[in-house]
N, C-alpha and C positions, 0 to 999 in steps of 0.2 A: 386671757386678759379680760377683766369685768368690764361691762358698760358702766360708765361713772360720770358724775359731774365733778369738774375740778373747780374749786371756788378760788378767787382772787387770794384768800388769806392761806391757801395751800390744802385746805381740807378736802376730802374726797369722799362722796357718797355714792352708794350703788344706785343705778338708775335704770332698771331693766324696762323694756317696752310693755306697755300696759297689756297687749295681746300676747305677749310671750315670744313674738318673732321679729317685727320691726315697728319702727317709730313712725307715727303719722305727724304730719306738719304741726297741728297744735302741741303735741308733746315736746317736738324740737324747740318751739318757740317758748314754751313754758320752762324748759330746762335752762335757758340761756336769758331769761328775763323779758322775752317778748320782742316785737320787732322783726325785722329781716334777718334771716340767717345767711350763714356762708358755711360751705363744707370744703375743708382743706385736709391734706395727708398729714399724717404724723410719721415720726422717724421708725416707729415701730410697726408700720403697716396699717394702722387703724385709721379711722375718720374722726376729725374734730369739728365740731359744730359750734362757732362763737357767733355773737351778734355782729352783723356786717357793719352796723353803724357805730360799733362800740367806741371807736376812736373819736368821732364825730360827737358822741354823747359824754366824752370825757371820762370813761370807765377807767379805772386803773389797771396797770400792767398785771398780768397773771404769770408770774415767774415760772411755775411749774408747767403751765399750758405752753408757754413760750419754749421751754426746754424740750418739749415733745415735737413741736412744730417744724417741718421740714425746712422753712425759711426763717425760723425764729432768730438767727443773728441779724438778718436785715429787717424783719417785719415783726415786731413783738405782738404777742396776743394779749388782748384785753378783755375784762370782764369774765364772768363765769362761763364755762364752756362744757359741753357734753363730748365724752370721748367713747366710741364704739366701734364695733366691726362694720365693714362696708355693707355686709348682707343685712344688716339691721335698719338700713335706711331704705324706705320704699321709693 
């Protein structure tokens, strides 16, 4: 499974770590639009990184990301997200 950004509009784009191994905090923040980040698990065993304050900021629901989220039925994901392997986060 590729490391990718899933945008609110459903588009996906590859987003590999700059060093080829793992993401540094500035890269994670840039991927989701800045601010504080949150790390959650996906149904397929990857990690999802949304903006932790996205709901407070009024970001729209991201249906594709919500469908991947372990608790998506109870807690929708908002804003653009990064989805990657656990080993890619330092």
